[in-house]
Every structure is written in structure tokens, then in C-alpha cells.
ZALUMVEX-459110 format. One record per residue (C-alpha): residue number from 1; residue in three letters; x, z, y. Coordinates in pm, 1 decimal, always signed. Layout:
REM ZALUMVEX-459110
{i:NUM aa:Ala x:X z:Z y:Y}
...
REM end
This chain:
REM ZALUMVEX-459110
{i:1 aa:Met x:-8679.2 z:-1771.5 y:-5002.5}
{i:2 aa:Glu x:-9086.5 z:-1714.8 y:-5023.2}
{i:3 aa:Phe x:-9289.3 z:-1589.4 y:-5304.5}
{i:4 aa:Lys x:-9635.5 z:-1649.2 y:-5301.1}
{i:5 aa:Glu x:-9902.2 z:-1462.2 y:-5523.2}
{i:6 aa:Gly x:-10259.7 z:-1518.0 y:-5448.6}
{i:7 aa:Asn x:-10323.5 z:-1394.9 y:-5071.8}
{i:8 aa:Ile x:-9999.9 z:-1183.6 y:-5083.9}
{i:9 aa:Gln x:-9701.0 z:-1343.6 y:-4929.9}
{i:10 aa:Thr x:-9335.4 z:-1198.5 y:-4995.5}
{i:11 aa:Ile x:-9044.1 z:-1290.4 y:-4776.1}
{i:12 aa:His x:-8685.1 z:-1206.8 y:-4974.2}
{i:13 aa:Lys x:-8378.8 z:-1224.0 y:-4768.7}
{i:14 aa:Gly x:-8091.3 z:-1328.2 y:-5014.7}
{i:15 aa:Thr x:-7851.9 z:-1046.5 y:-5047.6}
{i:16 aa:Phe x:-7504.0 z:-1089.2 y:-5135.3}
{i:17 aa:Gln x:-7448.7 z:-952.4 y:-5505.1}
{i:18 aa:Arg x:-7104.8 z:-892.0 y:-5595.5}
{i:19 aa:Phe x:-7063.2 z:-855.9 y:-5990.5}
{i:20 aa:Ser x:-7392.8 z:-999.0 y:-6135.5}
{i:21 aa:Gly x:-7543.0 z:-1344.1 y:-6177.0}
{i:22 aa:Pro x:-7368.5 z:-1706.4 y:-6279.7}
{i:23 aa:Gln x:-7106.6 z:-1606.8 y:-6018.2}
{i:24 aa:Phe x:-6983.8 z:-1313.7 y:-6209.4}
{i:25 aa:Arg x:-6975.1 z:-1501.1 y:-6561.8}
{i:26 aa:Gly x:-6827.1 z:-1823.7 y:-6415.2}
{i:27 aa:Tyr x:-6548.1 z:-1610.9 y:-6270.1}
{i:28 aa:Val x:-6498.9 z:-1411.0 y:-6610.3}
{i:29 aa:Ile x:-6481.5 z:-1742.2 y:-6766.5}
{i:30 aa:Phe x:-6197.4 z:-1897.1 y:-6544.3}
{i:31 aa:Met x:-6045.0 z:-1590.2 y:-6566.6}
{i:32 aa:Ile x:-6014.8 z:-1576.9 y:-6933.9}
{i:33 aa:Val x:-5902.9 z:-1976.5 y:-7002.2}
{i:34 aa:Tyr x:-5657.5 z:-1972.9 y:-6705.3}
{i:35 aa:Val x:-5480.7 z:-1659.0 y:-6803.6}
{i:36 aa:Ala x:-5483.8 z:-1788.9 y:-7166.0}
{i:37 aa:Trp x:-5338.1 z:-2130.7 y:-7054.8}
{i:38 aa:Leu x:-5057.3 z:-1930.2 y:-6870.7}
{i:39 aa:Thr x:-4969.1 z:-1709.5 y:-7136.6}
{i:40 aa:Leu x:-4996.4 z:-1987.1 y:-7436.5}
{i:41 aa:Ala x:-4885.1 z:-2298.9 y:-7286.3}
{i:42 aa:Met x:-4675.5 z:-2232.7 y:-6956.2}
{i:43 aa:Gly x:-4472.6 z:-1929.6 y:-7102.9}
{i:44 aa:Gly x:-4611.2 z:-1634.1 y:-6913.7}
{i:45 aa:Ile x:-4732.8 z:-1518.0 y:-6609.2}
{i:46 aa:Arg x:-4498.0 z:-1552.8 y:-6280.4}
{i:47 aa:Pro x:-4497.6 z:-1382.7 y:-5954.5}
{i:48 aa:Asp x:-4687.2 z:-1677.7 y:-5797.8}
{i:49 aa:His x:-4962.3 z:-1677.3 y:-6058.6}
{i:50 aa:Arg x:-5035.4 z:-1305.7 y:-6016.5}
{i:51 aa:Leu x:-5028.8 z:-1368.8 y:-5623.3}
{i:52 aa:Leu x:-5306.3 z:-1624.0 y:-5697.8}
{i:53 aa:Leu x:-5512.4 z:-1437.0 y:-5949.9}
{i:54 aa:Val x:-5516.2 z:-1121.9 y:-5764.6}
{i:55 aa:Gly x:-5556.6 z:-1267.8 y:-5407.9}
{i:56 aa:Gly x:-5840.8 z:-1484.3 y:-5539.6}
{i:57 aa:Ser x:-6013.8 z:-1212.7 y:-5686.6}
{i:58 aa:Leu x:-5994.8 z:-1018.1 y:-5420.2}
{i:59 aa:Leu x:-6152.5 z:-1275.4 y:-5162.7}
{i:60 aa:Tyr x:-6426.8 z:-1388.3 y:-5451.3}
{i:61 aa:Phe x:-6570.1 z:-1027.1 y:-5470.9}
{i:62 aa:Ala x:-6472.3 z:-906.3 y:-5117.5}
{i:63 aa:Ser x:-6786.9 z:-1051.1 y:-4931.8}
{i:64 aa:Glu x:-7059.3 z:-1317.6 y:-4930.8}
{i:65 aa:Phe x:-6831.2 z:-1470.1 y:-4671.6}
{i:66 aa:Ser x:-6512.2 z:-1470.1 y:-4842.3}
{i:67 aa:Arg x:-6691.6 z:-1598.5 y:-5173.1}
{i:68 aa:Lys x:-6813.4 z:-1905.1 y:-5012.7}
{i:69 aa:Leu x:-6432.2 z:-1955.4 y:-4855.2}
{i:70 aa:Thr x:-6283.4 z:-1916.8 y:-5186.0}
{i:71 aa:Leu x:-6535.9 z:-2156.7 y:-5357.3}
{i:72 aa:Ser x:-6481.8 z:-2414.3 y:-5090.7}
{i:73 aa:Met x:-6106.2 z:-2416.3 y:-5154.9}
{i:74 aa:Leu x:-6153.7 z:-2467.6 y:-5516.2}
{i:75 aa:Ile x:-6005.0 z:-2830.8 y:-5479.0}
{i:76 aa:Leu x:-5692.3 z:-2695.9 y:-5376.1}
{i:77 aa:Leu x:-5699.3 z:-2450.1 y:-5665.2}
{i:78 aa:Val x:-5742.6 z:-2759.3 y:-5920.4}
{i:79 aa:Tyr x:-5442.5 z:-2951.5 y:-5708.0}
{i:80 aa:Trp x:-5234.2 z:-2626.0 y:-5782.0}
{i:81 aa:Ile x:-5313.2 z:-2618.2 y:-6143.4}
{i:82 aa:Ile x:-5224.0 z:-2969.6 y:-6195.2}
{i:83 aa:Phe x:-4906.8 z:-2956.6 y:-6000.5}
{i:84 aa:Asp x:-4777.9 z:-2642.5 y:-6189.8}
{i:85 aa:Ser x:-4871.0 z:-2800.0 y:-6541.9}
{i:86 aa:Ile x:-4676.3 z:-3088.9 y:-6503.2}
{i:87 aa:Arg x:-4371.5 z:-2909.2 y:-6579.7}
{i:88 aa:Leu x:-4493.0 z:-2950.3 y:-6961.4}
{i:89 aa:Tyr x:-4435.9 z:-3291.8 y:-6984.3}
{i:90 aa:Pro x:-4168.1 z:-3425.8 y:-6724.1}
{i:91 aa:Ala x:-4225.0 z:-3822.4 y:-6641.7}
{i:92 aa:Phe x:-3853.7 z:-3891.0 y:-6790.1}
{i:93 aa:Asn x:-4004.8 z:-3835.6 y:-7106.8}
{i:94 aa:Ile x:-4204.1 z:-4116.5 y:-7069.8}
{i:95 aa:Phe x:-4015.5 z:-4345.1 y:-6835.6}
{i:96 aa:Pro x:-3650.1 z:-4380.3 y:-6793.6}
{i:97 aa:Leu x:-3487.1 z:-4155.8 y:-6452.2}
{i:98 aa:His x:-3366.0 z:-4370.5 y:-6187.4}
{i:99 aa:Ile x:-3079.7 z:-4221.9 y:-6006.9}
{i:100 aa:Lys x:-2844.3 z:-4513.6 y:-5877.5}
{i:101 aa:Glu x:-3119.3 z:-4756.6 y:-5810.1}
{i:102 aa:Pro x:-3291.7 z:-4578.1 y:-5507.1}
{i:103 aa:Tyr x:-2956.6 z:-4475.6 y:-5347.3}
{i:104 aa:Leu x:-2822.6 z:-4845.7 y:-5355.4}
{i:105 aa:Leu x:-3135.6 z:-4960.6 y:-5193.1}
{i:106 aa:Glu x:-3128.2 z:-4707.4 y:-4966.3}
{i:107 aa:Lys x:-2799.1 z:-4802.5 y:-4838.2}
{i:108 aa:Ala x:-2884.2 z:-5214.2 y:-4873.7}
{i:109 aa:Leu x:-3215.7 z:-5162.4 y:-4658.4}
{i:110 aa:Phe x:-3117.2 z:-4889.4 y:-4399.6}
{i:111 aa:Gly x:-2729.1 z:-4815.6 y:-4465.5}
{i:112 aa:Ile x:-2556.6 z:-4692.8 y:-4154.1}
{i:113 aa:Glu x:-2190.9 z:-4870.9 y:-4080.5}
{i:114 aa:Thr x:-1906.3 z:-4606.2 y:-4009.9}
{i:115 aa:Val x:-1541.7 z:-4611.5 y:-4011.1}
{i:116 aa:Gln x:-1543.8 z:-4478.4 y:-4386.4}
{i:117 aa:Gly x:-1793.6 z:-4782.4 y:-4476.8}
{i:118 aa:Ile x:-2164.6 z:-4800.9 y:-4510.1}
{i:119 aa:Ile x:-2373.4 z:-4459.0 y:-4547.1}
{i:120 aa:Thr x:-2732.8 z:-4345.1 y:-4610.0}
{i:121 aa:Pro x:-2933.4 z:-4183.1 y:-4326.2}
{i:122 aa:Asn x:-2905.8 z:-3849.3 y:-4535.2}
{i:123 aa:Glu x:-2540.1 z:-3876.0 y:-4532.5}
{i:124 aa:Tyr x:-2529.3 z:-3942.5 y:-4172.3}
{i:125 aa:Trp x:-2723.7 z:-3653.2 y:-4095.8}
{i:126 aa:Glu x:-2515.4 z:-3445.7 y:-4319.6}
{i:127 aa:Gln x:-2220.7 z:-3529.8 y:-4091.2}
{i:128 aa:His x:-2412.4 z:-3417.4 y:-3788.6}
{i:129 aa:Arg x:-2593.9 z:-3107.0 y:-3867.2}
{i:130 aa:His x:-2711.3 z:-2882.5 y:-3584.3}
{i:131 aa:Val x:-2864.7 z:-2534.3 y:-3605.9}
{i:132 aa:Ala x:-3180.1 z:-2627.7 y:-3385.7}
{i:133 aa:Leu x:-3260.9 z:-2918.2 y:-3634.7}
{i:134 aa:Asp x:-3191.4 z:-2717.7 y:-3936.3}
{i:135 aa:Leu x:-3430.3 z:-2445.7 y:-3842.8}
{i:136 aa:Tyr x:-3674.7 z:-2707.4 y:-3689.9}
{i:137 aa:Thr x:-3666.1 z:-2901.1 y:-3985.2}
{i:138 aa:Gly x:-3710.8 z:-2607.5 y:-4232.5}
{i:139 aa:Phe x:-4030.3 z:-2477.6 y:-4030.7}
{i:140 aa:Ile x:-4186.1 z:-2838.5 y:-4038.6}
{i:141 aa:Tyr x:-4107.7 z:-2843.0 y:-4439.2}
{i:142 aa:Leu x:-4289.4 z:-2506.4 y:-4489.9}
{i:143 aa:Cys x:-4608.3 z:-2649.0 y:-4292.0}
{i:144 aa:Trp x:-4727.3 z:-2891.5 y:-4578.4}
{i:145 aa:Ile x:-4967.3 z:-2625.9 y:-4720.4}
{i:146 aa:Pro x:-5028.9 z:-2381.3 y:-4429.4}
{i:147 aa:Ile x:-5155.2 z:-2667.4 y:-4193.5}
{i:148 aa:Pro x:-5387.7 z:-2800.1 y:-4425.8}
{i:149 aa:Ile x:-5515.6 z:-2444.3 y:-4511.6}
{i:150 aa:Ala x:-5526.1 z:-2360.4 y:-4124.8}
{i:151 aa:Phe x:-5744.1 z:-2701.4 y:-4071.2}
{i:152 aa:Cys x:-5954.6 z:-2594.3 y:-4373.7}
{i:153 aa:Leu x:-6017.7 z:-2279.7 y:-4231.3}
{i:154 aa:Tyr x:-6084.7 z:-2385.2 y:-3882.3}
{i:155 aa:Asn x:-6351.9 z:-2597.0 y:-4011.3}
{i:156 aa:Phe x:-6490.4 z:-2342.3 y:-4218.0}
{i:157 aa:Ile x:-6527.1 z:-2113.4 y:-3950.8}
{i:158 aa:Lys x:-6661.1 z:-2345.4 y:-3716.6}
{i:159 aa:Gly x:-6923.3 z:-2423.2 y:-3977.3}
{i:160 aa:Asp x:-6821.0 z:-2779.5 y:-4052.5}
{i:161 aa:Arg x:-6788.5 z:-2741.8 y:-4441.0}
{i:162 aa:Asn x:-6886.0 z:-3073.6 y:-4471.9}
{i:163 aa:Thr x:-6538.6 z:-3182.1 y:-4295.1}
{i:164 aa:Gln x:-6321.7 z:-2927.1 y:-4488.2}
{i:165 aa:Val x:-6471.9 z:-3021.3 y:-4834.4}
{i:166 aa:His x:-6422.3 z:-3427.4 y:-4771.8}
{i:167 aa:Tyr x:-6055.4 z:-3342.3 y:-4650.2}
{i:168 aa:Leu x:-5976.6 z:-3128.5 y:-4952.3}
{i:169 aa:Phe x:-6133.1 z:-3418.5 y:-5159.7}
{i:170 aa:Thr x:-5878.0 z:-3652.1 y:-4975.2}
{i:171 aa:Phe x:-5576.9 z:-3404.8 y:-5012.3}
{i:172 aa:Phe x:-5632.2 z:-3420.5 y:-5367.7}
{i:173 aa:Met x:-5681.1 z:-3780.4 y:-5416.0}
{i:174 aa:Val x:-5335.0 z:-3858.2 y:-5222.9}
{i:175 aa:Ser x:-5167.5 z:-3592.1 y:-5441.1}
{i:176 aa:Gln x:-5295.7 z:-3750.7 y:-5771.5}
{i:177 aa:Leu x:-5192.6 z:-4117.7 y:-5662.0}
{i:178 aa:Gly x:-4880.3 z:-3977.8 y:-5574.9}
{i:179 aa:Leu x:-4827.5 z:-3804.4 y:-5901.4}
{i:180 aa:Ile x:-4918.6 z:-4111.9 y:-6100.0}
{i:181 aa:Phe x:-4676.1 z:-4330.6 y:-5904.7}
{i:182 aa:Gln x:-4401.0 z:-4061.2 y:-5952.5}
{i:183 aa:Tyr x:-4476.6 z:-4052.2 y:-6334.5}
{i:184 aa:Leu x:-4424.3 z:-4459.6 y:-6333.2}
{i:185 aa:Tyr x:-4089.2 z:-4446.8 y:-6162.8}
{i:186 aa:Pro x:-3930.4 z:-4097.0 y:-6200.1}
{i:187 aa:Ala x:-3690.9 z:-4090.7 y:-5942.0}
{i:188 aa:Ala x:-3369.3 z:-3839.6 y:-5830.8}
{i:189 aa:Pro x:-3368.5 z:-3730.4 y:-5480.1}
{i:190 aa:Pro x:-3072.1 z:-3771.7 y:-5255.6}
{i:191 aa:Trp x:-2957.1 z:-3425.0 y:-5306.3}
{i:192 aa:Tyr x:-2906.5 z:-3454.6 y:-5683.4}
{i:193 aa:Val x:-2678.3 z:-3768.0 y:-5613.0}
{i:194 aa:Asp x:-2500.2 z:-3579.4 y:-5370.1}
{i:195 aa:Leu x:-2437.8 z:-3275.6 y:-5636.5}
{i:196 aa:His x:-2426.8 z:-3463.9 y:-5974.5}
{i:197 aa:Gly x:-2353.4 z:-3832.0 y:-5846.6}
{i:198 aa:Phe x:-2528.1 z:-4079.5 y:-6122.9}
{i:199 aa:Glu x:-2480.6 z:-3852.2 y:-6426.6}
{i:200 aa:Glu x:-2801.5 z:-3803.5 y:-6618.4}
{i:201 aa:Ile x:-2874.8 z:-3425.4 y:-6612.4}
{i:202 aa:Leu x:-3265.5 z:-3402.4 y:-6744.8}
{i:203 aa:Asn x:-3275.6 z:-3031.4 y:-6754.8}
{i:204 aa:Thr x:-3149.8 z:-2989.6 y:-6334.5}
{i:205 aa:Pro x:-3356.3 z:-2724.5 y:-6151.1}
{i:206 aa:Gly x:-3465.2 z:-2762.2 y:-5827.1}
{i:207 aa:Asn x:-3251.7 z:-2749.1 y:-5515.4}
{i:208 aa:Pro x:-3345.4 z:-2679.3 y:-5140.0}
{i:209 aa:Gly x:-3094.0 z:-2938.7 y:-5044.5}
{i:210 aa:Ala x:-2999.7 z:-2931.9 y:-4666.6}
{i:211 aa:Leu x:-3278.2 z:-2644.7 y:-4644.9}
{i:212 aa:Ile x:-3049.6 z:-2390.9 y:-4825.9}
{i:213 aa:Asn x:-2891.2 z:-2393.3 y:-4432.1}
{i:214 aa:Val x:-3169.9 z:-2217.7 y:-4308.6}
{i:215 aa:Asp x:-3154.9 z:-1956.2 y:-4576.0}
{i:216 aa:His x:-2779.3 z:-1889.1 y:-4461.8}
{i:217 aa:Tyr x:-2873.8 z:-1837.7 y:-4112.3}
{i:218 aa:Leu x:-3156.7 z:-1608.7 y:-4187.2}
{i:219 aa:Gly x:-2974.5 z:-1402.7 y:-4462.7}
{i:220 aa:Ile x:-3320.7 z:-1472.4 y:-4678.8}
{i:221 aa:Ser x:-3383.9 z:-1699.3 y:-5000.1}
{i:222 aa:Leu x:-3671.5 z:-1828.2 y:-4919.0}
{i:223 aa:Phe x:-3616.0 z:-2199.9 y:-4987.0}
{i:224 aa:Ser x:-3406.9 z:-2131.9 y:-5253.3}
{i:225 aa:Gly x:-3659.6 z:-1930.8 y:-5410.3}
{i:226 aa:Met x:-3918.4 z:-2187.2 y:-5350.6}
{i:227 aa:Tyr x:-3747.3 z:-2475.4 y:-5514.9}
{i:228 aa:Asp x:-3618.3 z:-2299.4 y:-5808.4}
{i:229 aa:Met x:-3982.5 z:-2316.1 y:-5918.6}
{i:230 aa:Asn x:-4004.2 z:-2657.5 y:-5834.2}
{i:231 aa:Ala x:-4215.1 z:-2845.6 y:-6121.2}
{i:232 aa:Asn x:-4143.1 z:-3185.8 y:-6065.0}
{i:233 aa:Val x:-3768.9 z:-3251.5 y:-5965.5}
{i:234 aa:Phe x:-3744.6 z:-3586.1 y:-6037.4}
{i:235 aa:Ala x:-4068.5 z:-3686.4 y:-5806.3}
{i:236 aa:Ala x:-3908.4 z:-3842.1 y:-5506.7}
{i:237 aa:Ile x:-4060.4 z:-4140.7 y:-5478.5}
{i:238 aa:Pro x:-4311.6 z:-4136.5 y:-5321.1}
{i:239 aa:Ser x:-4270.2 z:-3853.0 y:-5059.7}
{i:240 aa:Leu x:-4591.9 z:-3630.5 y:-5072.2}
{i:241 aa:His x:-4459.5 z:-3449.9 y:-4798.4}
{i:242 aa:Cys x:-4505.7 z:-3771.9 y:-4579.2}
{i:243 aa:Ala x:-4837.3 z:-3859.6 y:-4700.0}
{i:244 aa:Phe x:-5011.8 z:-3533.1 y:-4636.2}
{i:245 aa:Pro x:-5009.7 z:-3561.9 y:-4267.0}
{i:246 aa:Ile x:-5177.9 z:-3897.1 y:-4272.8}
{i:247 aa:Ile x:-5483.5 z:-3722.7 y:-4455.5}
{i:248 aa:Leu x:-5497.2 z:-3489.6 y:-4134.3}
{i:249 aa:Leu x:-5449.7 z:-3748.3 y:-3875.3}
{i:250 aa:Tyr x:-5771.7 z:-3955.9 y:-4039.3}
{i:251 aa:Phe x:-6003.9 z:-3654.8 y:-4017.4}
{i:252 aa:Ala x:-5885.5 z:-3517.4 y:-3728.8}
{i:253 aa:Arg x:-5959.2 z:-3846.2 y:-3532.0}
{i:254 aa:Thr x:-6269.0 z:-3959.3 y:-3698.1}
{i:255 aa:Arg x:-6405.3 z:-3601.1 y:-3625.6}
{i:256 aa:Arg x:-6245.9 z:-3627.5 y:-3262.0}
{i:257 aa:Leu x:-6074.7 z:-3307.1 y:-3240.1}
{i:258 aa:Thr x:-5806.5 z:-3364.8 y:-3007.3}
{i:259 aa:Gly x:-5608.8 z:-3057.1 y:-3069.3}
{i:260 aa:Trp x:-5560.1 z:-3099.7 y:-3442.5}
{i:261 aa:Thr x:-5492.3 z:-3457.2 y:-3370.0}
{i:262 aa:Leu x:-5200.3 z:-3392.3 y:-3179.1}
{i:263 aa:Val x:-5086.3 z:-3125.8 y:-3433.4}
{i:264 aa:Ala x:-5115.4 z:-3403.8 y:-3704.5}
{i:265 aa:Val x:-4908.0 z:-3669.2 y:-3497.6}
{i:266 aa:Val x:-4648.5 z:-3417.2 y:-3428.7}
{i:267 aa:Leu x:-4633.3 z:-3322.3 y:-3816.8}
{i:268 aa:Met x:-4620.6 z:-3666.1 y:-3932.0}
{i:269 aa:Ile x:-4336.4 z:-3734.7 y:-3727.9}
{i:270 aa:Ser x:-4139.6 z:-3435.5 y:-3760.9}
{i:271 aa:Thr x:-4193.1 z:-3454.6 y:-4169.4}
{i:272 aa:Trp x:-4074.8 z:-3788.2 y:-4193.6}
{i:273 aa:Phe x:-3748.0 z:-3720.8 y:-4024.4}
{i:274 aa:Ser x:-3725.2 z:-3377.3 y:-4201.4}
{i:275 aa:Ala x:-3766.5 z:-3557.5 y:-4532.8}
{i:276 aa:Ile x:-3452.5 z:-3769.8 y:-4465.5}
{i:277 aa:Tyr x:-3241.2 z:-3476.3 y:-4260.5}
{i:278 aa:Thr x:-3302.1 z:-3210.3 y:-4562.0}
{i:279 aa:Tyr x:-3181.6 z:-3469.9 y:-4786.3}
{i:280 aa:His x:-3481.8 z:-3441.3 y:-5007.7}
{i:281 aa:His x:-3580.9 z:-3819.3 y:-4954.8}
{i:282 aa:Tyr x:-3456.7 z:-4164.1 y:-4882.2}
{i:283 aa:Thr x:-3637.2 z:-4345.8 y:-4611.2}
{i:284 aa:Ile x:-3805.0 z:-4578.5 y:-4893.3}
{i:285 aa:Asp x:-3949.0 z:-4235.4 y:-5024.6}
{i:286 aa:Val x:-4077.5 z:-4183.6 y:-4682.0}
{i:287 aa:Ile x:-4228.6 z:-4542.0 y:-4604.8}
{i:288 aa:Leu x:-4381.3 z:-4521.2 y:-4982.6}
{i:289 aa:Gly x:-4537.2 z:-4221.9 y:-4888.5}
{i:290 aa:Ile x:-4701.7 z:-4347.6 y:-4583.9}
{i:291 aa:Met x:-4818.2 z:-4630.5 y:-4797.7}
{i:292 aa:Thr x:-4967.4 z:-4374.8 y:-5049.6}
{i:293 aa:Gly x:-5136.9 z:-4186.7 y:-4778.2}
{i:294 aa:Ala x:-5257.8 z:-4449.5 y:-4616.3}
{i:295 aa:Leu x:-5423.1 z:-4598.7 y:-4935.0}
{i:296 aa:Ala x:-5601.2 z:-4261.8 y:-5039.9}
{i:297 aa:Val x:-5765.8 z:-4290.9 y:-4665.9}
{i:298 aa:Ser x:-5853.1 z:-4644.4 y:-4737.4}
{i:299 aa:Ile x:-6001.5 z:-4590.5 y:-5099.2}
{i:300 aa:Tyr x:-6197.9 z:-4283.3 y:-4919.9}
{i:301 aa:His x:-6310.1 z:-4497.5 y:-4610.1}
{i:302 aa:Phe x:-6393.7 z:-4823.5 y:-4790.3}
{i:303 aa:Val x:-6474.7 z:-4689.1 y:-5141.2}
{i:304 aa:Ile x:-6566.0 z:-4331.1 y:-5173.9}
{i:305 aa:Arg x:-6818.3 z:-4341.0 y:-4897.8}
{i:306 aa:Lys x:-7036.2 z:-4599.0 y:-5068.0}
{i:307 aa:Thr x:-7044.5 z:-4403.7 y:-5399.4}
{i:308 aa:Lys x:-7244.8 z:-4103.4 y:-5562.3}
{i:309 aa:Ile x:-6900.6 z:-3891.1 y:-5488.3}
{i:310 aa:Tyr x:-6965.0 z:-3876.3 y:-5141.7}
{i:311 aa:Asn x:-7313.6 z:-3737.3 y:-5187.6}
{i:312 aa:Trp x:-7165.2 z:-3510.5 y:-5432.9}
{i:313 aa:Leu x:-6928.6 z:-3391.0 y:-5193.7}
{i:314 aa:Asn x:-7203.1 z:-3337.1 y:-4918.3}
{i:315 aa:Trp x:-7388.4 z:-3145.1 y:-5210.1}
{i:316 aa:Tyr x:-7100.8 z:-2933.6 y:-5247.7}
{i:317 aa:Ala x:-7045.3 z:-2843.4 y:-4878.4}
{i:318 aa:Glu x:-7394.2 z:-2738.4 y:-4879.5}
{i:319 aa:Arg x:-7350.9 z:-2503.6 y:-5098.8}
{i:320 aa:Val x:-7057.6 z:-2316.2 y:-4974.9}
{i:321 aa:Ser x:-7224.9 z:-2322.9 y:-4634.5}
REM end
């Protein structure tokens, strides 16, 4: 940055200001508002909230690099706050819960004939469990957040903040499209029918489904603990797990990132299978999840890129570079 005073020219190199300026004021305002929201509306601060608050604070103040990284990931924070908050007003408070209809439709479209009669693909795999498949699908189901974060870190470190910001925006867009559909048509996942039949039990807690096998094999409570905190139990349609890899594939392919394209393809196909194998989604949920991902990519590619939103994303990417 240059300052000119008459014939005197001073060169001032920007330095990292840890606790001063608008950055600190913005941080304090966010912390006050968010902690108040958690305390007054969400019923208190959970361990995952503490991890977010402490970890985010450390990254924000540690260095200029970590601050820019934190700011570049703000879209993920917005996503998390919205997802966490939907537990306050579940979809079944607005629209009727669908339990029987998805199950019967799955049987009609994708039912498998056996000596016991027609069964769903979920029920078929329940009879054909294998340790290797249990562990592999468990690993894949853990990747839905770490892989996007890894892709963002890769682009951030490489200096391609533009790809990172546009990818996160599209990730956020598919999550919100999915949330709208899930609110319009709240649906029970396959594990619910397996446990409770067609009985409507609205206060049912989250359940790991077949992922509980991984906990049993390893002697841990990873998946049971994760799904105990599920904010949206009746959100089977569409499967956002199956939508997210499509966003990764689009950006990896258009940016000609060969390694990431391969990762996206493997993750995409593996997630589609895992969603059914783990008893979390029907085939129809997977297909609608794929369609949701394709819709988000189409909106970004054909609409967003021609609007001021696109220019704003470019501006934001510059600000965190």
C-alpha cells in the first residue's frame, strides 16, 4: 500500500493485526449473537458447539493464513448453523410424515423377488452382510464432510481461492435445495421401517442403521454418537449424501483436476451403494439425490454464472486470497 505526502513516498507493508480492527469487532459480534442463539433457542451449548467455537477462534486469531482460511470457509459455517437449527421446527410440523409410501414405492419399482416374497434392496443387503462391506461403507459415509474440506484445503493452499469459494457456494446451494424438498416431503428412512414398521413416532431419535455394525466391530460409539445428534431424522428424500459428490465431480472436471475427478467418481458411486447398504436410504432417495445434485450444478452453470452473485463470489475469493 502506498502513501504519498508531497515529495515523500512511504511504502507500508501490510502486517497481520491479531486483535484490532473490523475483524475483531466482527468476531465479537458473531460470538455474542451465536452463543446467545445456542443458549436461548437451542437449549444450550453441546460439545460439538464448543469444538466449533474454540477451534474456529484459534484458527481466526492464530495467523494471517489461518484467518483467511477460516473466512474462506464461512459458507460451511452458515450451512452448519442452518442444519443444526432445523431441529427447532421439524418438517412434520408442517406436512404429513410419509412412512409407508416410500417403502411400498421402493418395492414396486426396485423390489427383488426371493423365496420369502418381494423385498427391498435394503432388506436384500441385510441378508448379505459382509465385514469388508460394512467397514468400507462406514468409511464412505464418513467422507461426506472431510472430502469437501480436503478439496477446499487443496485449492486454498494451491492459491485457487476462486474454485474453493464457488465450490462451497454450490455445495451450500444443493444443501438448501435438498432441505426445501425434505420439508415439503418429510419421509422416514429404511431403518425406521425396520425398527418401527409404519407406526408414526415423531420423537424418534436418530439411528445409525447398519452403520452400527462398524461400532460393534471396532468397539467404539462413533456412528451411534453421530446419529444421536441428528437434527433431521425424517429427511430421507432426497439423499444429500448422494448429491454432494456430484458437486465435487463438476468442479474437479471443469478445473481439469484429474486426481480429484477420480476421487469424485469413486466417492459418488460408493456413496450411492453405501446409502442403500447401510439402511439409510431407498433407491428412490438416491435417484432423487442425484437429481438434486444435478439441479444445483445446472443452476450454478446456466444461471448463477450470469448474475451478480457470480461477481460477488469472485470478489469474496479475492478478499480471502
